[in-house]
A tleap script that builds the chain and sets N, CA, C and O, in Angstrom:
source leaprc.protein.ff14SB
mol = sequence {
  NMET LEU THR ASN ALA ILE LEU TYR ARG GLY
  ARG GLU GLN ALA ASP TRP SER ALA ASP TYR
  LYS LEU PHE ASN ARG SER ALA ILE GLN VAL
  PRO VAL LEU PHE ARG THR VAL LEU LEU GLU
  SER ILE LYS LYS LEU PRO GLU GLY ALA ASP
  ILE GLU VAL ALA ILE ASP VAL SER CILE
}
set mol.1.N position { -15.495 -67.441 21.335 }
set mol.1.CA position { -15.772 -65.885 20.103 }
set mol.1.C position { -16.079 -64.783 21.787 }
set mol.1.O position { -15.473 -63.758 22.101 }
set mol.2.N position { -17.117 -65.438 22.502 }
set mol.2.CA position { -17.260 -64.692 23.337 }
set mol.2.C position { -16.635 -63.725 24.572 }
set mol.2.O position { -16.915 -62.635 25.072 }
set mol.3.N position { -15.520 -64.883 24.780 }
set mol.3.CA position { -14.088 -63.989 25.692 }
set mol.3.C position { -13.324 -63.562 24.791 }
set mol.3.O position { -12.179 -63.386 25.207 }
set mol.4.N position { -13.536 -63.233 23.334 }
set mol.4.CA position { -12.409 -61.959 22.597 }
set mol.4.C position { -13.206 -60.962 22.369 }
set mol.4.O position { -12.659 -59.899 22.077 }
set mol.5.N position { -15.013 -61.009 22.445 }
set mol.5.CA position { -15.609 -59.821 22.682 }
set mol.5.C position { -14.898 -59.228 24.337 }
set mol.5.O position { -14.129 -58.272 24.434 }
set mol.6.N position { -15.313 -59.931 25.303 }
set mol.6.CA position { -15.246 -59.417 26.146 }
set mol.6.C position { -13.510 -58.910 26.560 }
set mol.6.O position { -13.328 -58.055 27.427 }
set mol.7.N position { -12.347 -59.554 25.827 }
set mol.7.CA position { -11.488 -59.298 26.323 }
set mol.7.C position { -10.898 -57.664 25.143 }
set mol.7.O position { -9.951 -56.908 25.357 }
set mol.8.N position { -11.943 -57.635 23.929 }
set mol.8.CA position { -11.455 -56.652 22.905 }
set mol.8.C position { -12.116 -55.307 24.006 }
set mol.8.O position { -11.516 -54.241 24.141 }
set mol.9.N position { -13.292 -55.595 24.636 }
set mol.9.CA position { -14.208 -54.621 25.966 }
set mol.9.C position { -13.056 -53.548 26.887 }
set mol.9.O position { -13.251 -52.369 27.180 }
set mol.10.N position { -11.973 -54.300 27.173 }
set mol.10.CA position { -11.063 -54.560 28.751 }
set mol.10.C position { -12.091 -54.700 29.294 }
set mol.10.O position { -12.840 -53.750 29.522 }
set mol.11.N position { -12.363 -55.980 29.635 }
set mol.11.CA position { -13.050 -56.481 30.568 }
set mol.11.C position { -12.398 -57.486 31.246 }
set mol.11.O position { -12.818 -57.843 32.347 }
set mol.12.N position { -11.200 -58.109 30.623 }
set mol.12.CA position { -10.719 -59.210 31.523 }
set mol.12.C position { -10.299 -59.465 32.189 }
set mol.12.O position { -9.845 -60.598 32.350 }
set mol.13.N position { -10.179 -58.051 33.350 }
set mol.13.CA position { -10.412 -58.461 34.899 }
set mol.13.C position { -11.642 -58.419 35.647 }
set mol.13.O position { -11.759 -58.696 36.841 }
set mol.14.N position { -12.396 -58.112 34.990 }
set mol.14.CA position { -14.339 -57.930 35.489 }
set mol.14.C position { -14.358 -59.576 35.377 }
set mol.14.O position { -13.756 -60.386 34.673 }
set mol.15.N position { -15.400 -59.673 36.473 }
set mol.15.CA position { -16.330 -60.743 36.341 }
set mol.15.C position { -17.277 -61.151 35.084 }
set mol.15.O position { -18.282 -60.452 34.952 }
set mol.16.N position { -17.015 -62.519 33.855 }
set mol.16.CA position { -17.469 -62.619 33.195 }
set mol.16.C position { -18.734 -63.372 33.242 }
set mol.16.O position { -19.448 -63.478 32.245 }
set mol.17.N position { -19.129 -64.081 34.780 }
set mol.17.CA position { -20.501 -64.699 34.681 }
set mol.17.C position { -21.684 -64.082 34.418 }
set mol.17.O position { -22.598 -64.831 34.761 }
set mol.18.N position { -22.082 -63.060 33.966 }
set mol.18.CA position { -22.987 -62.202 33.375 }
set mol.18.C position { -22.773 -62.193 31.678 }
set mol.18.O position { -23.684 -62.143 30.851 }
set mol.19.N position { -21.574 -62.246 31.449 }
set mol.19.CA position { -22.051 -62.097 29.918 }
set mol.19.C position { -22.219 -63.496 29.689 }
set mol.19.O position { -23.327 -63.565 29.155 }
set mol.20.N position { -21.706 -64.776 29.796 }
set mol.20.CA position { -21.974 -65.864 30.006 }
set mol.20.C position { -23.392 -66.079 30.014 }
set mol.20.O position { -23.981 -66.692 29.123 }
set mol.21.N position { -23.914 -65.597 30.977 }
set mol.21.CA position { -25.320 -66.252 31.290 }
set mol.21.C position { -26.610 -65.414 30.336 }
set mol.21.O position { -27.714 -65.876 30.050 }
set mol.22.N position { -26.112 -64.209 30.017 }
set mol.22.CA position { -26.830 -63.614 28.707 }
set mol.22.C position { -26.904 -64.278 27.591 }
set mol.22.O position { -27.835 -64.391 26.793 }
set mol.23.N position { -25.489 -64.855 27.597 }
set mol.23.CA position { -25.476 -65.636 25.957 }
set mol.23.C position { -25.561 -66.439 25.834 }
set mol.23.O position { -25.277 -66.927 24.740 }
set mol.24.N position { -26.196 -67.480 27.268 }
set mol.24.CA position { -26.227 -68.841 27.192 }
set mol.24.C position { -27.977 -68.690 27.187 }
set mol.24.O position { -28.558 -69.592 26.584 }
set mol.25.N position { -28.656 -67.839 27.685 }
set mol.25.CA position { -29.757 -67.995 27.579 }
set mol.25.C position { -30.387 -67.177 26.123 }
set mol.25.O position { -31.585 -67.229 25.845 }
set mol.26.N position { -29.729 -66.693 25.569 }
set mol.26.CA position { -30.227 -66.000 24.044 }
set mol.26.C position { -30.172 -66.720 23.011 }
set mol.26.O position { -29.198 -67.468 23.086 }
set mol.27.N position { -30.618 -66.823 22.294 }
set mol.27.CA position { -30.541 -67.300 20.937 }
set mol.27.C position { -29.770 -66.473 20.371 }
set mol.27.O position { -29.874 -65.247 20.405 }
set mol.28.N position { -28.628 -67.368 19.599 }
set mol.28.CA position { -27.358 -66.075 19.166 }
set mol.28.C position { -27.717 -66.134 17.339 }
set mol.28.O position { -27.595 -67.155 16.662 }
set mol.29.N position { -28.032 -65.192 16.973 }
set mol.29.CA position { -27.858 -64.987 15.202 }
set mol.29.C position { -26.405 -64.665 14.933 }
set mol.29.O position { -26.099 -63.478 14.818 }
set mol.30.N position { -25.541 -65.539 14.828 }
set mol.30.CA position { -23.883 -66.030 14.791 }
set mol.30.C position { -23.758 -64.616 13.430 }
set mol.30.O position { -23.062 -63.655 13.758 }
set mol.31.N position { -24.238 -64.584 12.410 }
set mol.31.CA position { -23.814 -63.535 11.362 }
set mol.31.C position { -24.021 -62.260 11.801 }
set mol.31.O position { -23.283 -61.279 11.706 }
set mol.32.N position { -25.290 -62.397 12.379 }
set mol.32.CA position { -25.520 -60.539 13.016 }
set mol.32.C position { -24.663 -60.206 13.643 }
set mol.32.O position { -24.228 -59.076 13.422 }
set mol.33.N position { -24.041 -61.016 14.688 }
set mol.33.CA position { -23.223 -61.072 15.996 }
set mol.33.C position { -21.704 -60.553 15.461 }
set mol.33.O position { -21.032 -59.698 16.037 }
set mol.34.N position { -21.286 -61.335 14.113 }
set mol.34.CA position { -20.154 -61.155 13.887 }
set mol.34.C position { -20.218 -59.488 12.918 }
set mol.34.O position { -19.273 -58.728 13.130 }
set mol.35.N position { -20.944 -59.180 12.258 }
set mol.35.CA position { -21.635 -58.062 11.219 }
set mol.35.C position { -21.249 -56.856 12.521 }
set mol.35.O position { -20.427 -55.975 12.269 }
set mol.36.N position { -22.007 -56.934 14.071 }
set mol.36.CA position { -21.842 -56.022 14.653 }
set mol.36.C position { -20.890 -55.684 14.934 }
set mol.36.O position { -20.509 -54.560 14.605 }
set mol.37.N position { -20.189 -56.458 15.597 }
set mol.37.CA position { -18.512 -56.890 16.393 }
set mol.37.C position { -17.699 -56.036 15.508 }
set mol.37.O position { -17.044 -55.020 15.743 }
set mol.38.N position { -18.033 -57.100 13.802 }
set mol.38.CA position { -16.594 -55.979 13.241 }
set mol.38.C position { -16.798 -54.369 12.762 }
set mol.38.O position { -15.912 -53.514 12.757 }
set mol.39.N position { -18.442 -54.162 12.296 }
set mol.39.CA position { -18.782 -52.622 12.315 }
set mol.39.C position { -18.250 -51.598 13.233 }
set mol.39.O position { -17.558 -50.608 12.995 }
set mol.40.N position { -18.873 -52.198 14.662 }
set mol.40.CA position { -18.045 -51.389 15.717 }
set mol.40.C position { -16.934 -51.298 15.695 }
set mol.40.O position { -16.506 -50.150 15.575 }
set mol.41.N position { -16.040 -52.298 15.785 }
set mol.41.CA position { -14.506 -52.394 15.043 }
set mol.41.C position { -13.578 -51.443 15.194 }
set mol.41.O position { -12.768 -50.855 15.911 }
set mol.42.N position { -14.433 -51.679 13.505 }
set mol.42.CA position { -13.581 -50.783 12.421 }
set mol.42.C position { -14.004 -49.344 12.362 }
set mol.42.O position { -13.499 -48.577 11.542 }
set mol.43.N position { -15.287 -48.817 13.555 }
set mol.43.CA position { -15.382 -47.446 13.708 }
set mol.43.C position { -14.318 -46.818 14.529 }
set mol.43.O position { -14.042 -45.633 14.344 }
set mol.44.N position { -13.608 -47.631 15.555 }
set mol.44.CA position { -12.605 -47.475 16.416 }
set mol.44.C position { -11.167 -47.227 15.734 }
set mol.44.O position { -10.227 -46.566 16.176 }
set mol.45.N position { -11.264 -47.920 14.575 }
set mol.45.CA position { -9.689 -47.719 13.524 }
set mol.45.C position { -8.962 -46.839 13.191 }
set mol.45.O position { -9.784 -46.289 12.457 }
set mol.46.N position { -8.110 -46.236 13.107 }
set mol.46.CA position { -7.727 -45.078 12.422 }
set mol.46.C position { -8.284 -45.207 10.677 }
set mol.46.O position { -8.699 -46.246 10.163 }
set mol.47.N position { -8.190 -44.235 10.179 }
set mol.47.CA position { -8.927 -43.619 9.315 }
set mol.47.C position { -7.011 -44.421 7.913 }
set mol.47.O position { -5.811 -44.164 7.819 }
set mol.48.N position { -8.083 -45.416 7.204 }
set mol.48.CA position { -6.669 -46.364 6.139 }
set mol.48.C position { -6.133 -47.247 7.317 }
set mol.48.O position { -4.910 -47.119 7.383 }
set mol.49.N position { -6.619 -48.090 8.260 }
set mol.49.CA position { -5.819 -48.664 8.920 }
set mol.49.C position { -5.957 -50.603 8.233 }
set mol.49.O position { -6.955 -51.095 7.706 }
set mol.50.N position { -5.152 -51.020 8.391 }
set mol.50.CA position { -5.326 -52.752 7.735 }
set mol.50.C position { -6.812 -53.644 8.739 }
set mol.50.O position { -6.915 -53.415 9.944 }
set mol.51.N position { -7.425 -54.229 8.303 }
set mol.51.CA position { -8.247 -55.484 8.932 }
set mol.51.C position { -7.616 -56.501 9.192 }
set mol.51.O position { -7.209 -56.917 8.107 }
set mol.52.N position { -7.284 -57.162 9.991 }
set mol.52.CA position { -6.603 -58.414 9.804 }
set mol.52.C position { -7.943 -59.601 10.004 }
set mol.52.O position { -8.911 -59.567 10.765 }
set mol.53.N position { -7.645 -60.324 9.277 }
set mol.53.CA position { -8.805 -61.616 9.451 }
set mol.53.C position { -8.330 -62.990 10.074 }
set mol.53.O position { -7.284 -63.273 9.490 }
set mol.54.N position { -8.609 -63.883 10.919 }
set mol.54.CA position { -8.276 -65.418 10.992 }
set mol.54.C position { -9.219 -65.857 10.199 }
set mol.54.O position { -10.044 -65.025 9.819 }
set mol.55.N position { -9.332 -67.084 9.800 }
set mol.55.CA position { -10.301 -68.338 9.405 }
set mol.55.C position { -10.255 -69.682 9.946 }
set mol.55.O position { -9.713 -70.493 9.195 }
set mol.56.N position { -10.601 -70.050 10.844 }
set mol.56.CA position { -10.378 -71.366 11.305 }
set mol.56.C position { -10.964 -72.569 10.357 }
set mol.56.O position { -11.953 -72.883 11.019 }
set mol.57.N position { -10.966 -73.498 9.134 }
set mol.57.CA position { -11.534 -74.104 8.043 }
set mol.57.C position { -10.944 -75.645 8.889 }
set mol.57.O position { -11.018 -76.561 8.070 }
set mol.58.N position { -10.447 -76.106 10.136 }
set mol.58.CA position { -10.230 -77.444 10.095 }
set mol.58.C position { -11.749 -77.880 10.899 }
set mol.58.O position { -12.174 -77.913 12.054 }
set mol.59.N position { -12.166 -78.131 9.750 }
set mol.59.CA position { -13.860 -79.232 10.450 }
set mol.59.C position { -13.238 -80.573 10.676 }
set mol.59.O position { -13.922 -81.508 11.094 }
savepdb mol mol.pdb
quit
């Protein structure tokens, strides 16, 4: 999840250690995080664009 967020922001060539350190020390509310990422991503899409979603249900 965190890696995908880093890649989405175009930081694949940057040092990721600060990102992982921050999230390692923080209590993450997953629904809030996903909602924020989704809403920010939608803002960047052209009007009327499709949103593709993948779900892993292999528990």
